[in-house]
Steps between C-alpha positions, in 0.01 A plus 500: 500500500709692246688668785579163658623363167726801460642455849572132435669589171717759673592253772602237244704759312693582813534139621485274195560188708169532688303315233732199521494519880121484513485211253776313687315534831181370342678202344679425826168484682361276225799266532453474876128425459561230239808355675532599870838322516633768263596712801637214710833597658668178389426590136650849503848396389369300202241763407750785504761295314246431224391864492858635491563450123170676417592793724869536413453479123220758519732728697779436248274598209405835654809726457504462119133599477562802723756638253220586258527503124326164481762353733454130560729202559336176392826311555480528879349156559729314252793681661390366839468159335859534374614564857316183604657292220855632547476453875375141498672359192833680505581648840360254753668214313840664550640465851694826463196702390223329699529723807219758521765768559641424154199376302256777591727791396569324169133458403413851618785643291373312193141619529602857588722510190206386285283776644767766445552379144128528427478844660803634313368389162153638574631837621805560281381355169131568567407144419137409568494348850238243402686387186838489675387315809289254303819425306689458826218280634530268200880499527488408868236230444731337245804542725317346795403201287862458396638527854235270649340276236279346768408576861777412745444462873738625767557391858724790603430570865469877475263471203278254687486749787355778281162328526513515879580755769788723601448470873141617559478675160396312183770512232240604244437817699874568523543467124209738436638748752845518336395675173257717695783609730738565210239706318417682823863609529479667159254745655796639693690573179458740209413209272145462634366850415696488176318181403162665553610811314632302203191280498266798510665699220826386344541808282469734798734281707761512221462877471557527876837328459411152624664196343189328369707211363665432836173520694316265264789254482525497880126433532527198271810394695305502824239285329771254400638491853156425644446236230804318636343500846183369338709218353606403851134498606408279203780259588381487860147410391582237238834381645598434142581674175225521241578682173133572434377636832599860425249536220218419744586808706560748214151636442401445863769749604381759246138454609600553863676827414198633312259388769713666768454847355812542285346570158664325208632744243500803733782559746544737787257331739433175680744294701606158624248485787216511252665225294538290815128538568422423137701179532305417816174539306616259231639249749184504712280470192714212375476322835124555523441355153718198575317432827171530309629236252476737205667346187853627429404663171273738687798624700635658180160660443516641853853636445388666177200653673721634779737657246211665314352636823837618626590676176156663482509625858856624459417689182200660667709649777718788386768609746418802709696796358629610840659159560685512170609858567633399842725231352612732220605762755696243704673364188594847379641587842705178504 
């Protein structure tokens, strides 16, 4: 029995996302049992569109955590909310700016700039990530309220389509795939091993000649970029601006990261696939409780329980030394 426990522990150390994968599979089966129509083909576009904000904001929250040093960006969800508000209330109402080819780059530039700003302050001035990003969260909540005092609906054709299909592919799946593809491309660059090296041991990375400030700022910048994509997903679901919706996703995103095997407070391990699976766990749990007519207040209890479990499991799994050494060697060579 002890040998089996040790093997499981080693497996989870090597593949931190496995815990979230197993839980997600179990919850998926439970959803199908309770509501067989959950897997109906004609529901896929709506289901994936609703899941997309959970997934994208969890992905967006991951790079900051991977930088180590207590890295965390709690302003991700309000930043996505800002993209939603600016898009609906200020771009789609302007005939010159309403085109997706103009509006999307604008909102992505805004959220990326917010992420870079957070990352620069955290890395260069060594500001506490939690304190800084809570401050940014409060700032963005106030700004969103100012820019959109009340929810405002939109009938823009391309926004309405985000809740449907792109040919045979649901738009929700496309939106989730975009940040995954962008992050996947970083694996082909020197940035990816540098991120793991910096997250694992910043002092050693600095001694090796790496620009810790640039790596950490870039990681937060990627989070900001993905938050902008999350804002598009939110707009597609609600087809309106809502200055308060971002707060609903803030802790959900953090819980998904922890549940997916990226330990909060310790960098150098984990990844976006685990966060995606963590988001799937939360979404499936949320859907199961709603179908079971569980009161809304118990959803918050469930989210808190998921965060506690995720943080506990993540803390219990230390990264395998050989994995960290591999990334350190690649970063040093780059």
